[in-house]
N, C-alpha and C positions, 0 to 999 in steps of 0.2 A: 503493500499501499504505499508506503514511504515514497517509493519513486511514480508516483500515479499522480497525474494533474488532477485538481479537485473536481474539476470539470466533466473529468471521465470516473470517476466513482462510481460506481456500481452499486445501488441498494436494490434487490428482488424482494417485494413481500409478497408471501402466497396466502391468500386468503384476503377477498374484500368484505369481510364483517366488520363490528363494530371495532375492532385491534386494528385490524391493515389498512381501515379507511384512515384511523385516527394515528397511525404513524406515517403511512402517505401522506397525507396532508398537512402534517405538522413539519415537513420537512421542504416544502414549497420553496423556503427564503435561504436554502442550503446550495451549493453548487454540485449537486449530486445529478445522477441519472436513476429515476425511479420506475421499476418495472411491476406494479399490480399484478399477478397471476390467481386465478379463479376457474374452476370448473364451469363457472356459470356467467352469463355474461351481464349480473345484476346483484346490489346490494340488496339485501333483504331483512325488513325492518321485523325481526323475530316475533316481539314481544306482541304483535297484532295478528300472528298468525291464525290465532285460534277465530278472529273475528272474519278472516277469508272461508274458514272452515265453516262456521256457523253462519255462513251467509250472509253477513254484514257490509263486509267490504268486497272488493273486486280485488284480484292478485296486485295489479298493478298499482292499486294503491299504497301498497305497503312494500315496492318495491321500487328500485331507482337503477336505471341503467349504469354500469361504472364506467365506462368511459363520458358520458355526461358528468359525471360526478368531477372529473380532470381535466375537462375541457379548458377551464382557463389556468392550469398550472403548466407552466412549457415545461416543466423539466421531469414531468409523470406522464406515462404510458399505460393503459390496459389492456391487458390480452385474457380470451379465454383459453382456457387449457389445463390440463393438468398434470401437478408434478406426480413421478411417478418414483424416483430416485435420485441420487447425487454421487457426486465426486467430493468428497469433502475437503480433500487434500488438493484439489485442482481447483477448489471454489466454483464447482460448477452444479447446477439442478438439471435434471432430465425430466422433460415432459414424454405426454403419452404418445405424442406422434413422431417420434424419436429425437426432437430436436433438443437445442442444448443453453441454455441461459448462464453467461456468468456473473460471478456478483463479487461485490468486496465485502459487502455486509448482506447478509440473508437475515431477513424477520419473518419468520415461520406462525401464522394466526393462521392454519386452516380450520381453527372451533371444534367443533363436539360432533357426534354423530348420537343417535337412541340407545341406550344400553338396555338389552333383553333379559340380563341378568342369570341368563343360561336357563329361562322359563319355556320351555318345548311349546311349540308353535306362535309365538309372539312375532317373528319374523314374516311365518307363511299366511298369516291371519289376522293379523294387527294392522296398524296404522302409526306410523310415527308422527311429528311434525317437528320436523328443521328445515322444510326447505314449502316454496309457495307451490311447486307440483304436490307434493304432501299434502297441503291445505284443499288445492282443486279438488284433490284423489277423493277426501274424507267429504266435501260437500257434497260431490256428485253421487259417492257412495250412499249416503243417506236420503240423498232423493230419490233415487233410485227404488231404495228400499218401500217407499211409501209410494213409488208410483206402482211396483210390484204388487202391493198388498190392499192399491182400489184394485185394480185388476182380479185380485182374488184374496179379497179377504182372512181366508184358512193361512194364511202365511204368518199372521198376528200373533197365531199361537204357537209358533213354533218358536217367537222370541223374534220375529224380523224387524220389528218397532223396538225392539230393545238396542239402546245405546250404553256400553260400558265404558266407564273410562278410570284406565288404570292409572294411581297416580295422585295424591294430595297436595300437592304443591302447588306455586301461583298457577301454572300452566293447566293442569288438573282441574282446578277449582274453576276457572275460567271458561275453561270447555264446558261443564258440567252446567253452568251457570249460561252458556251462550244458547247449548244444545238446548234447553228447558225451556229458553225465552221463544227461539225459534219455533219448536215445537207449540208453545201455549197460544203465539202470538199471530204466529203466520199460518204454516201446515196444517193448523187446525181450520183454518179460513182455504186455503189451498184444496184440501181434500175431503170436502163436507160427506162425502158419503164412505170415510173411513172412519173407525171406531177409535180416535184418536187418545180419546180417554184410555186406552190400552198401551198407548207407548210410554216408554219408561225410560229414565237416563240414572243410571246407575255410578256411582262414583264408591272407587276402591281405594284403601289407603292399609297400607301396612302396620304403621304406627297407631297409636291408641288417640292420634287428634290431625285434622289439619291443617298445614300449612306448618311445618313442623321448624321452619327455620324463626317463625313470626312469635310475637310473643303469645303466649298459650289462650288467653282471653281473644285475642284475633282468629283464633281457628276455631274457637265456640262461635264467636261470631258470624263466621261463613257459614259452619255448618247449620246454623239456626235458619239463617237469609236460604241458602240452597235448601232448606226443608221446605220452607216459605213457596217455593216457586217448583218445588215438584221433585226436586232430586234425591235418591234414595241413597244414603251416605253409610258406607262400610265401613267403617273402622275396625281397627285390629285383624286386619284382613289380607290374607296373602293369596297369587295366583298361583295354582299348583302346574297347569297348563293350558294350553288355548289348541282347540278343534276350529274345525270350519264353521261352528253352528253354536259350538260352547264358549263360554270360561267355567273350567274347573277350579274351585276354590278348596286352600289345602286342607279346609276342614270337612269335605265331602262334598259340600255342596256345587250345585250346578249351574250356572246363569244361562238361559238359551238365548243367544243373542244375533242380533243380524250387522253388528260394527261394534269392534273395537278397538279405541282411542290409545296408545300405548305412551301416557306421560308419564312414567315411572325413572325415569332415570335418564344422564347421559355419562358419554363415556367421551374421553379425548379421541380424534380424529386418527386411522392410524399410521399417519405418516409419518410420524415419529422412529418407530420402529421401521418402517420402510426405509429410512434415512440411516439406517443403523447407529441412532442416536439414542442415550439411557434412558429409558421410560422407567415409570413406576407400575406399581402393579394396576392401576386405573389405565394406563395406557398414556398417561402425561409425560410430557420429557422434563427432565431433571435438570434444572436451570441455578445458579448462583442466584444471590441476595439481588443484585442488579439485571436477574431475567435473562443472564448470558449462559451459555454451555459451556462449562468449565475447560473440557478440551479443544473447542473451536468456540473462541472469545469475538468471531466474528458474526456467530450465530445470535439471535436474541428469539427469546420464546415468548410470546402473548397470548392472552386470551384463554380461551377452555384449554388451549393444546398445553400450557404451561402449566408444570407442576410447582408454582411459586408459591412461598408462604408467607405470612403475617409475622408480625414480631414475634408472638406468642410459639412459633413454630405451627400453626395450624394453616392446612389448602388455603387457597382462598375461593370464593365461593364462584362458581363457574356462571356470572351474571354480567350484562351488558355493561353497569357502571364500572367493576372491574378491569373489564378487558376493554375499556376506555381510554381510562386511566394507563392499564399497562403499555398501550398503544402511544401516549404521550410520551410516556416513562422511556419507550425504546427509541424514541426520534432525540428526544434529550441524550440519550447515551452516542447516539451515531454523532451529533453536533458536538457534542464535547472532545470526542476524540479526533474530528478532521479539525478543529478548532485548536486543540493541542490544551485546552482548557484543564480544569480541574474534574476528577472524576464524578459523575452524577452522583455514586452512590446506591445504596438499596433503594429497593424500589418499597414506597410504604402506600398501602389503599385506604383511601379515606373511605368509610363504609357511611353511605347518603341517606340509607334509608330502604326499607323495602316496601313493596304496595302489590295488592291483587285487586281486581273488580270481581265482584259476585254477580253483577248484573244491572242492571237498570236503578240508578240513585245509590247504589250500595259498592262499597271499596272498603278497603282494611290497608291503612298505612303507619307503619311504625318508624320513626323518625329516631337517628342515631342517640339522642338523647332518651331513648326509650319510651317517648311522649306516643301515643296513639290516637288515630283520627279514623274514624269509622263513619258509615252511613252516608247522606249526600255530600257533605263538605271532602270525605275519603273520596269519592266519586270526581268531583269536580278535580280535587289535586290527580288524579289518576289522568282525566282527560288532557289537563294542561300541560303536564309532564312529558305525557308519549306527542303529543302535538309538536311541542319543542324539538322534541330528539328526533322526529322524522326529518330525511331528506328532501329537500325541494319544495318550494312553493306549491308546484300545481300537487304534490300527493297531499300535501298540508291542507289545501284547499277543496280536495275532494273527498278527504275524509270527515271535516268540520260539515260539508254538505249533507254525506251518507249520514254521518251520525245524528244532525238535526232531523235528517229525515224519518231513520230509525226511530228516534224518540216521539216526535210530532203524529206518527201515523201508525206507529206499531208493527211497521213494514221492514224487509229486509230486502234489497232490489236486486239482491248478486247472486239469484239463486235459478240460476239457467243449465244447462247441461247441455253441454255444449259438444261432447265427442258425439257421432256417429256410429254407434257401434251395438252390439244386441248388448242384451242385458246379462251380466254373470252369472253362470251358473249358478256357484257357488253362493255360501249367504257370508259368509265370518271375514272373506277375502280381500284383497284390493279390485279385484275383479279386472 
């Protein structure tokens, strides 16, 4: 690096999620060449994917073309490609099409994937929620279940209109609440000949309360709200296995279901192992306190992919705020090195609180001070924060209009089945 012109210093960022985008954008004022590599050509605002899945928003409301994000950043370019390997000694990464990218600094921000925890049948018959494609697939699948039951009501007896959500964290709670409102306020009117009263939304959580990372009273508040809108909450319950038409619980009970959404966990993208880097049991890449790989200090790992630890030694949460802060830290590390300044030092995560929405006029918010907010005030705070975090004026405008329409009319505009294909023969799979 010492003999290389600063104007030619190459930074490759793998992943266009919250962490990767922040790192790349924070390098805008530095004489480097930034290449952002992602298998998709867009950034996805994952906190609102559940609203796409429950017909509240369209996929393009929560996604933004990566190339468009960097139109005004002259030192950056985005390419759609998948990193499959690397020569760490030569400082190159290999792409799926055989191309090779050279780097002086490599920032790995490939995020996480759905963790099935080894439960048989989850990958074959359940849905994860990590991409816009996942969300649209869930929405299409649920709408198709109602279409099938309108033509053949006996399918309801087989659990075709039972929606099971596994995982009582923020994603599972928001998904269950969204499904309940979709059924109660929209599909009931769309399918007047279907006995929608027999539709069920079941939320399964292995722990003894919802929202385990929140204050206990907020978990209880979420459970009460979900109960009021018709969600059946099963606490202290584990999934033993999943079949094409049912979810079998560890206690022997069986829930006949047409749809399983698996929101029970996340694990690191397998990229770390593919590159030959040291990973922990969860697949996260082991990093130093400053988010570097010890054996290759030119590599920084950020976001869900990093086994980053807080001051007390605990693993940092795999959440958007931590990813964004890590992205900013990685950019500072690169800037400091190029300018020959003092080292940035360890990464310090600043917890800015947690929140989850349970439905109309209801959310739970926990601030770093321990103060909690629930109900309408929490819901308004949730709306405002997510609008601020969205990328692009058009996306924000579309989301505001859709939210206002949904609120005033109890309608969900995004419930089209676009794909022209036969209805899937099996009940529980993605079809």
